[in-house]
Structures are given as C-alpha cells and as structure tokens.
MMTF fields as JSON, N, C-alpha, C and O atoms, coordinates in Angstrom:
{
  "mmtfVersion": "1.0.0",
  "mmtfProducer": "UNKNOWN",
  "numBonds": 291,
  "numAtoms": 292,
  "numGroups": 73,
  "numChains": 1,
  "numModels": 1,
  "chainsPerModel": [1],
  "groupsPerChain": [73],
  "chainIdList": ["A"],
  "bondAtomList": [4, 2, 8, 6, 12, 10, 16, 14, 20, 18, 24, 22, 28, 26, 32, 30, 36, 34, 40, 38, 44, 42, 48, 46, 52, 50, 56, 54, 60, 58, 64, 62, 68, 66, 72, 70, 76, 74, 80, 78, 84, 82, 88, 86, 92, 90, 96, 94, 100, 98, 104, 102, 108, 106, 112, 110, 116, 114, 120, 118, 124, 122, 128, 126, 132, 130, 136, 134, 140, 138, 144, 142, 148, 146, 152, 150, 156, 154, 160, 158, 164, 162, 168, 166, 172, 170, 176, 174, 180, 178, 184, 182, 188, 186, 192, 190, 196, 194, 200, 198, 204, 202, 208, 206, 212, 210, 216, 214, 220, 218, 224, 222, 228, 226, 232, 230, 236, 234, 240, 238, 244, 242, 248, 246, 252, 250, 256, 254, 260, 258, 264, 262, 268, 266, 272, 270, 276, 274, 280, 278, 284, 282, 288, 286],
  "bondOrderList": [1, 1, 1, 1, 1, 1, 1, 1, 1, 1, 1, 1, 1, 1, 1, 1, 1, 1, 1, 1, 1, 1, 1, 1, 1, 1, 1, 1, 1, 1, 1, 1, 1, 1, 1, 1, 1, 1, 1, 1, 1, 1, 1, 1, 1, 1, 1, 1, 1, 1, 1, 1, 1, 1, 1, 1, 1, 1, 1, 1, 1, 1, 1, 1, 1, 1, 1, 1, 1, 1, 1, 1],
  "groupList": [{"groupName": "MET", "atomNameList": ["N", "CA", "C", "O"], "elementList": ["N", "C", "C", "O"], "formalChargeList": [0, 0, 0, 0], "bondAtomList": [1, 0, 2, 1, 3, 2], "bondOrderList": [1, 1, 2], "singleLetterCode": "M", "chemCompType": "L-PEPTIDE LINKING"}, {"groupName": "GLU", "atomNameList": ["N", "CA", "C", "O"], "elementList": ["N", "C", "C", "O"], "formalChargeList": [0, 0, 0, 0], "bondAtomList": [1, 0, 2, 1, 3, 2], "bondOrderList": [1, 1, 2], "singleLetterCode": "E", "chemCompType": "L-PEPTIDE LINKING"}, {"groupName": "GLN", "atomNameList": ["N", "CA", "C", "O"], "elementList": ["N", "C", "C", "O"], "formalChargeList": [0, 0, 0, 0], "bondAtomList": [1, 0, 2, 1, 3, 2], "bondOrderList": [1, 1, 2], "singleLetterCode": "Q", "chemCompType": "L-PEPTIDE LINKING"}, {"groupName": "THR", "atomNameList": ["N", "CA", "C", "O"], "elementList": ["N", "C", "C", "O"], "formalChargeList": [0, 0, 0, 0], "bondAtomList": [1, 0, 2, 1, 3, 2], "bondOrderList": [1, 1, 2], "singleLetterCode": "T", "chemCompType": "L-PEPTIDE LINKING"}, {"groupName": "TYR", "atomNameList": ["N", "CA", "C", "O"], "elementList": ["N", "C", "C", "O"], "formalChargeList": [0, 0, 0, 0], "bondAtomList": [1, 0, 2, 1, 3, 2], "bondOrderList": [1, 1, 2], "singleLetterCode": "Y", "chemCompType": "L-PEPTIDE LINKING"}, {"groupName": "TRP", "atomNameList": ["N", "CA", "C", "O"], "elementList": ["N", "C", "C", "O"], "formalChargeList": [0, 0, 0, 0], "bondAtomList": [1, 0, 2, 1, 3, 2], "bondOrderList": [1, 1, 2], "singleLetterCode": "W", "chemCompType": "L-PEPTIDE LINKING"}, {"groupName": "LEU", "atomNameList": ["N", "CA", "C", "O"], "elementList": ["N", "C", "C", "O"], "formalChargeList": [0, 0, 0, 0], "bondAtomList": [1, 0, 2, 1, 3, 2], "bondOrderList": [1, 1, 2], "singleLetterCode": "L", "chemCompType": "L-PEPTIDE LINKING"}, {"groupName": "GLY", "atomNameList": ["N", "CA", "C", "O"], "elementList": ["N", "C", "C", "O"], "formalChargeList": [0, 0, 0, 0], "bondAtomList": [1, 0, 2, 1, 3, 2], "bondOrderList": [1, 1, 2], "singleLetterCode": "G", "chemCompType": "PEPTIDE LINKING"}, {"groupName": "ARG", "atomNameList": ["N", "CA", "C", "O"], "elementList": ["N", "C", "C", "O"], "formalChargeList": [0, 0, 0, 0], "bondAtomList": [1, 0, 2, 1, 3, 2], "bondOrderList": [1, 1, 2], "singleLetterCode": "R", "chemCompType": "L-PEPTIDE LINKING"}, {"groupName": "LYS", "atomNameList": ["N", "CA", "C", "O"], "elementList": ["N", "C", "C", "O"], "formalChargeList": [0, 0, 0, 0], "bondAtomList": [1, 0, 2, 1, 3, 2], "bondOrderList": [1, 1, 2], "singleLetterCode": "K", "chemCompType": "L-PEPTIDE LINKING"}, {"groupName": "ALA", "atomNameList": ["N", "CA", "C", "O"], "elementList": ["N", "C", "C", "O"], "formalChargeList": [0, 0, 0, 0], "bondAtomList": [1, 0, 2, 1, 3, 2], "bondOrderList": [1, 1, 2], "singleLetterCode": "A", "chemCompType": "L-PEPTIDE LINKING"}, {"groupName": "SER", "atomNameList": ["N", "CA", "C", "O"], "elementList": ["N", "C", "C", "O"], "formalChargeList": [0, 0, 0, 0], "bondAtomList": [1, 0, 2, 1, 3, 2], "bondOrderList": [1, 1, 2], "singleLetterCode": "S", "chemCompType": "L-PEPTIDE LINKING"}, {"groupName": "ASP", "atomNameList": ["N", "CA", "C", "O"], "elementList": ["N", "C", "C", "O"], "formalChargeList": [0, 0, 0, 0], "bondAtomList": [1, 0, 2, 1, 3, 2], "bondOrderList": [1, 1, 2], "singleLetterCode": "D", "chemCompType": "L-PEPTIDE LINKING"}, {"groupName": "ILE", "atomNameList": ["N", "CA", "C", "O"], "elementList": ["N", "C", "C", "O"], "formalChargeList": [0, 0, 0, 0], "bondAtomList": [1, 0, 2, 1, 3, 2], "bondOrderList": [1, 1, 2], "singleLetterCode": "I", "chemCompType": "L-PEPTIDE LINKING"}, {"groupName": "HIS", "atomNameList": ["N", "CA", "C", "O"], "elementList": ["N", "C", "C", "O"], "formalChargeList": [0, 0, 0, 0], "bondAtomList": [1, 0, 2, 1, 3, 2], "bondOrderList": [1, 1, 2], "singleLetterCode": "H", "chemCompType": "L-PEPTIDE LINKING"}, {"groupName": "PHE", "atomNameList": ["N", "CA", "C", "O"], "elementList": ["N", "C", "C", "O"], "formalChargeList": [0, 0, 0, 0], "bondAtomList": [1, 0, 2, 1, 3, 2], "bondOrderList": [1, 1, 2], "singleLetterCode": "F", "chemCompType": "L-PEPTIDE LINKING"}, {"groupName": "VAL", "atomNameList": ["N", "CA", "C", "O"], "elementList": ["N", "C", "C", "O"], "formalChargeList": [0, 0, 0, 0], "bondAtomList": [1, 0, 2, 1, 3, 2], "bondOrderList": [1, 1, 2], "singleLetterCode": "V", "chemCompType": "L-PEPTIDE LINKING"}, {"groupName": "PRO", "atomNameList": ["N", "CA", "C", "O"], "elementList": ["N", "C", "C", "O"], "formalChargeList": [0, 0, 0, 0], "bondAtomList": [1, 0, 2, 1, 3, 2], "bondOrderList": [1, 1, 2], "singleLetterCode": "P", "chemCompType": "L-PEPTIDE LINKING"}],
  "groupTypeList": [0, 1, 2, 3, 4, 5, 6, 7, 8, 9, 8, 10, 11, 6, 9, 11, 10, 10, 12, 10, 10, 11, 11, 1, 10, 8, 6, 13, 14, 15, 12, 6, 10, 7, 8, 4, 11, 16, 9, 10, 10, 3, 10, 11, 6, 8, 10, 16, 12, 6, 16, 12, 11, 6, 17, 17, 17, 13, 15, 10, 13, 0, 17, 8, 10, 10, 10, 3, 1, 11, 12, 12, 10],
  "groupIdList": [1, 2, 3, 4, 5, 6, 7, 8, 9, 10, 11, 12, 13, 14, 15, 16, 17, 18, 19, 20, 21, 22, 23, 24, 25, 26, 27, 28, 29, 30, 31, 32, 33, 34, 35, 36, 37, 38, 39, 40, 41, 42, 43, 44, 45, 46, 47, 48, 49, 50, 51, 52, 53, 54, 55, 56, 57, 58, 59, 60, 61, 62, 63, 64, 65, 66, 67, 68, 69, 70, 71, 72, 73],
  "secStructList": [7, 2, 2, 2, 2, 2, 2, 2, 2, 2, 2, 2, 2, 2, 2, 2, 2, 2, 2, 7, 1, 1, 2, 2, 2, 2, 2, 2, 2, 2, 2, 2, 2, 2, 2, 2, 2, 2, 2, 2, 2, 2, 2, 2, 2, 2, 7, 7, 7, 2, 2, 2, 2, 1, 7, 7, 7, 7, 7, 7, 7, 7, 7, 2, 2, 2, 2, 2, 2, 2, 2, 2, 7],
  "xCoordList": [109.16, 108.499, 107.274, 106.208, 107.414, 106.12, 105.018, 103.822, 105.482, 104.537, 103.741, 102.533, 104.359, 103.728, 102.743, 101.663, 103.027, 102.079, 100.786, 99.683, 100.967, 99.835, 99.043, 97.817, 99.682, 98.887, 98.099, 97.013, 98.778, 97.945, 96.764, 95.687, 96.884, 95.748, 94.637, 93.439, 95.141, 94.123, 93.368, 92.139, 94.02, 93.418, 92.374, 91.283, 92.703, 91.854, 90.698, 89.61, 90.812, 89.707, 88.774, 87.558, 89.314, 88.438, 87.686, 86.537, 88.275, 87.536, 86.453, 85.332, 86.762, 85.807, 84.631, 83.485, 84.941, 83.872, 82.987, 81.768, 83.57, 82.841, 81.897, 80.742, 82.386, 81.572, 80.757, 80.065, 80.724, 79.918, 78.42, 77.97, 77.69, 76.262, 75.554, 74.63, 75.99, 75.356, 76.125, 77.32, 75.441, 76.129, 77.032, 78.053, 76.632, 77.469, 78.78, 79.82, 78.791, 79.966, 80.787, 82.006, 80.144, 80.928, 81.653, 82.79, 80.95, 81.532, 82.773, 83.776, 82.599, 83.758, 85.013, 86.16, 84.689, 85.87, 86.472, 87.683, 85.594, 86.24, 87.039, 88.069, 86.574, 87.321, 88.634, 89.646, 88.662, 89.915, 90.793, 92.002, 90.283, 91.112, 91.784, 92.952, 91.044, 91.637, 92.791, 93.851, 92.574, 93.541, 94.794, 95.923, 94.566, 95.72, 96.498, 97.729, 95.759, 96.413, 97.363, 98.488, 96.898, 97.689, 98.917, 100.043, 98.697, 99.815, 100.885, 102.078, 100.492, 101.356, 102.125, 103.323, 101.425, 102.12, 103.177, 104.241, 102.874, 103.858, 104.996, 106.114, 104.692, 105.824, 106.786, 107.99, 106.237, 107.203, 108.024, 109.176, 107.427, 108.238, 109.315, 110.399, 109.016, 109.945, 111.021, 112.01, 110.884, 111.775, 113.084, 113.063, 114.155, 115.549, 116.211, 116.13, 116.841, 117.589, 118.804, 119.558, 118.945, 120.126, 121.504, 122.356, 121.664, 122.987, 123.256, 124.362, 122.106, 122.251, 122.43, 122.941, 122.017, 122.022, 123.463, 123.766, 124.206, 125.5, 126.579, 126.524, 127.596, 128.733, 129.505, 129.352, 130.402, 131.293, 132.226, 132.612, 132.591, 133.38, 134.95, 135.415, 135.571, 137.022, 137.864, 137.711, 138.733, 139.622, 140.948, 141.511, 141.498, 142.812, 143.858, 143.75, 144.855, 145.954, 147.07, 147.567, 147.529, 148.633, 149.945, 150.085, 150.881, 152.229, 152.785, 152.359, 153.692, 154.225, 155.045, 154.976, 155.76, 156.61, 155.654, 155.917, 154.626, 153.741, 153.001, 152.713, 152.701, 152.017, 152.94, 152.487, 154.161, 155.105, 155.441, 155.658, 155.475, 155.747, 154.598, 154.846, 153.296, 152.17, 152.032, 151.451, 152.537, 152.449, 153.47, 153.269, 154.553, 155.575, 155.183, 155.648, 154.33, 153.953, 153.108, 152.734],
  "yCoordList": [93.049, 94.268, 93.835, 94.43, 92.739, 92.353, 91.749, 91.818, 91.185, 90.65, 91.844, 91.722, 92.911, 94.095, 94.61, 95.01, 94.635, 95.149, 94.328, 94.874, 92.877, 92.023, 92.101, 92.022, 92.257, 92.385, 93.678, 93.76, 94.734, 96.058, 95.891, 96.384, 95.232, 94.955, 94.12, 94.334, 93.138, 92.365, 93.306, 93.264, 94.084, 94.89, 95.875, 96.106, 96.399, 97.236, 96.511, 97.087, 95.208, 94.428, 94.116, 94.115, 93.843, 93.507, 94.802, 94.698, 95.982, 97.178, 97.409, 97.766, 97.213, 97.286, 96.348, 96.686, 95.159, 94.15, 94.654, 94.498, 95.253, 95.784, 96.896, 96.973, 97.718, 98.853, 98.511, 99.408, 97.34, 96.973, 97.057, 96.688, 97.526, 97.597, 96.301, 96.008, 95.512, 94.224, 93.068, 93.169, 91.91, 90.761, 90.211, 89.575, 90.47, 90.035, 90.82, 90.219, 92.069, 92.91, 92.408, 92.268, 92.148, 91.746, 90.455, 90.261, 89.544, 88.217, 88.352, 87.644, 89.281, 89.505, 90.08, 89.666, 90.988, 91.598, 90.569, 90.532, 89.734, 88.639, 87.691, 87.199, 87.414, 86.517, 87.147, 86.449, 88.443, 89.082, 89.092, 88.932, 89.268, 89.301, 87.973, 87.914, 86.917, 85.489, 85.343, 84.816, 85.813, 85.745, 86.539, 86.094, 87.644, 88.596, 87.879, 87.893, 87.225, 86.462, 85.396, 85.274, 84.608, 83.574, 84.225, 83.772, 85.25, 85.955, 86.438, 86.371, 86.9, 87.32, 86.188, 86.299, 85.024, 83.92, 83.345, 82.916, 83.341, 82.815, 83.878, 83.512, 85.168, 86.122, 85.972, 86.145, 85.621, 85.455, 84.132, 84.039, 83.161, 81.981, 82.145, 81.574, 82.933, 83.207, 84.216, 84.352, 84.893, 85.988, 85.294, 84.382, 85.785, 85.167, 86.272, 87.478, 85.738, 86.65, 87.151, 86.383, 88.441, 88.984, 88.41, 88.217, 88.166, 87.571, 86.23, 85.906, 85.435, 84.068, 84.142, 83.197, 85.27, 85.356, 86.028, 86.083, 86.463, 87.139, 86.147, 85.159, 86.314, 85.417, 85.664, 86.676, 84.608, 84.696, 85.898, 86.279, 86.496, 87.749, 87.347, 86.237, 88.241, 87.978, 88.852, 90.072, 88.327, 89.082, 89.238, 88.278, 90.432, 90.673, 90.318, 90.741, 89.557, 89.128, 90.027, 90.125, 90.749, 91.585, 90.811, 89.81, 91.241, 90.639, 90.686, 91.573, 89.833, 89.727, 91.022, 91.518, 91.509, 92.768, 94.0, 94.833, 94.114, 95.241, 95.17, 96.193, 93.91, 93.756, 94.07, 94.657, 93.729, 94.037, 95.557, 96.125, 96.174, 97.656, 98.388, 99.341, 98.021, 98.641, 98.392, 99.226, 97.291, 96.927, 97.695, 97.889, 98.13, 98.879, 100.313, 100.95, 100.844, 102.3, 102.617, 103.774],
  "zCoordList": [105.959, 105.387, 104.651, 104.806, 103.798, 103.068, 103.981, 103.699, 105.035, 106.066, 106.692, 106.89, 106.981, 107.5, 106.588, 107.021, 105.34, 104.357, 104.346, 104.397, 104.273, 104.242, 105.462, 105.399, 106.616, 107.825, 107.957, 108.532, 107.34, 107.295, 106.371, 106.705, 105.235, 104.4, 105.058, 104.873, 105.851, 106.576, 107.571, 107.611, 108.308, 109.33, 108.56, 109.08, 107.418, 106.641, 106.177, 106.165, 105.76, 105.375, 106.471, 106.277, 107.644, 108.769, 109.205, 109.632, 109.116, 109.407, 108.393, 108.755, 107.13, 106.082, 106.271, 105.973, 106.774, 106.994, 108.143, 108.081, 109.186, 110.315, 109.811, 110.228, 108.945, 108.423, 107.296, 106.813, 106.785, 105.573, 105.867, 106.952, 104.931, 104.996, 104.884, 105.642, 103.928, 103.636, 104.079, 104.357, 104.158, 104.572, 103.453, 103.711, 102.235, 101.08, 101.065, 100.794, 101.328, 101.388, 102.582, 102.483, 103.665, 104.86, 104.615, 105.045, 103.891, 103.574, 102.606, 102.698, 101.727, 100.687, 101.536, 101.37, 102.374, 103.176, 104.126, 104.348, 104.68, 105.487, 104.718, 105.18, 103.517, 102.611, 102.204, 102.147, 101.917, 101.626, 102.763, 102.598, 103.925, 105.135, 105.384, 105.768, 105.164, 105.216, 104.215, 104.554, 102.984, 102.004, 102.337, 102.126, 102.826, 103.299, 104.381, 104.38, 105.343, 106.403, 105.897, 106.38, 104.902, 104.288, 103.679, 103.884, 102.957, 102.269, 103.3, 103.005, 104.447, 105.546, 106.059, 106.32, 106.223, 106.733, 105.812, 106.258, 104.516, 103.611, 103.371, 103.007, 103.577, 103.485, 104.576, 104.387, 105.839, 106.991, 106.768, 107.189, 106.124, 105.907, 104.879, 104.999, 103.856, 102.784, 103.194, 102.474, 104.255, 104.548, 105.076, 105.903, 104.549, 104.814, 105.741, 105.509, 106.763, 107.622, 106.83, 106.232, 106.858, 106.113, 106.439, 105.571, 107.644, 108.096, 107.428, 106.996, 107.372, 106.677, 105.2, 104.599, 104.558, 103.098, 102.651, 101.459, 103.536, 103.154, 103.067, 103.799, 102.212, 102.144, 103.429, 104.112, 103.734, 104.885, 104.764, 103.658, 105.906, 105.79, 105.444, 105.705, 104.921, 104.531, 105.388, 105.324, 106.178, 107.041, 106.461, 105.936, 106.528, 106.006, 107.058, 108.209, 106.674, 107.585, 107.352, 106.23, 108.442, 108.388, 108.35, 109.053, 107.566, 107.579, 108.973, 109.713, 109.427, 110.726, 111.08, 112.205, 110.159, 110.5, 110.692, 111.559, 109.944, 110.156, 111.51, 112.132, 111.951, 113.221, 114.369, 115.352, 114.308, 115.471, 115.519, 116.589, 114.349, 114.404, 115.006, 115.746, 114.753, 115.303, 116.81, 117.505, 117.331, 118.709, 119.534, 120.732, 118.922, 119.618, 119.824, 120.769, 118.956, 119.057, 120.203, 120.393]
}
C-alpha cells in the first residue's frame, strides 16, 4: 500500500517535471521523483507478508466420543 503511494508521487513528479517551465523547476521535480523512487523501493522491502506475520493456527481437537458420534450420523 505504501509502495503504491510513493510510486504515485513519483509519477506526479515526473509529470510536473515534463510540464515545468524552467530547467530549475524541472531539476527539482526530477530530484523529488528520484527520492520517491527510493522511498517506494524501501517500502517494498519493509512490507511483511501478512501470512508470515500471523501466529501459527490453533486447531481444536475433538474428543474421541464426539468424533465417532458425528461420523455415524
């Protein structure tokens, strides 16, 4: 999610650089785009897969008598 945000900011800066009237403004927008690119790269490295961050599941074990009664039905 965070990576998407920074990539969007990068695209906006590149568009602003293309639309800039002066070379100084263009340089500033290209610099910002580069910084946003680095931010996006670090955000993707820090992103943790949700499955890896959750604790292991706990499975309920049914008593033997309850298991045989439900199998007969």
